[in-house]
N, C-alpha and C positions, 0 to 999 in steps of 0.2 A: 253299710245302707240302711235306712231309716226308711221303716215307713206306718204309714201315714192309718191307720185302725179305720177314724172313723171317718177318711175316703175312703176307705174300699168297706167297711160294710154299703155308703150307702149308695158305693157305684155298685154292687153287688146287688142291696134291696131295687136298686131303681131294672138292673142286668135282671130279674127275678118278675117284678112286674107282667115284660118287656118278651116271658119269655116259657112261661104260666103254661105249660098241659094240661090238655083233661082235668082233672076227674073221675074214676070211673061211673058211671051214674047208675051203675049195675051193681050190686057186690053182691053171686050167685052164693050159698051156698050151701053144701056135702048134698042134697036130693036136689039140686038145680034152685032150687023156689030160689027166692031176691030178700037181701035179709029187710025184716020192713019194721020195727025199730029204730025207731029216733030216735033216741040217749047213741042208740049203737051203728046208728045213722053216723050220728055228729062227729063220734070218736071215730070211727073208719077213712070219714072226708082229711079230719085236726092233723091224723099220723099220718095218713098217702102225701100231702101238703107235707108236712112237716118233714119225712120222706123225703122226698122229691127234692126241695135245698136242701138236705146234704146229701147229696146224693152228689147237686151240683158241686157244690161248692169240694165238697172232698176229690173231683174230676179235675174241674180251673186250678184247685192249685195244685193237685200229683200234673201234668200238661202243664203247668206253672218252673214250674220247676222239672220243667224235663222227658217228663215221662210218655211217653209214647201212646195215644188218642192208642188207637186200636188198640193197647191193649188194659191201657186201666178198661175202658168198657170189659175185652174180657172179666181181667174181677171181677169187675161186678159184678155181670153175671154166675162166673166162680160160687159170688158173694153167698145170693138169690139162691142157686143152686142148692149149695148145702145147709142150710134150711138147715132145722131136724125141726117138726112136727108135735107144736107140746100137744096133742092127744099121746103122743107113739111113749108120750111117761108118764097116761095112763092107768 
């Protein structure tokens, strides 16, 4: 089977534009106050958008390869639940 990578990328780009959800407006700190540094907010937004794209691509690939949608969503949630805070190493 031959896959046209250019067509796949352009369709994914179009789909991303159509299915992007909202980026959080407020990024709460441990004390509940919002992050207010412009540079930090820019990095957080960029990371969020990149993560959303990678997760969407991984989800779509898995489903197109036959993985059950509900199972894949559970696995993604488990992956985030298993994240260890970098502060725990300080």
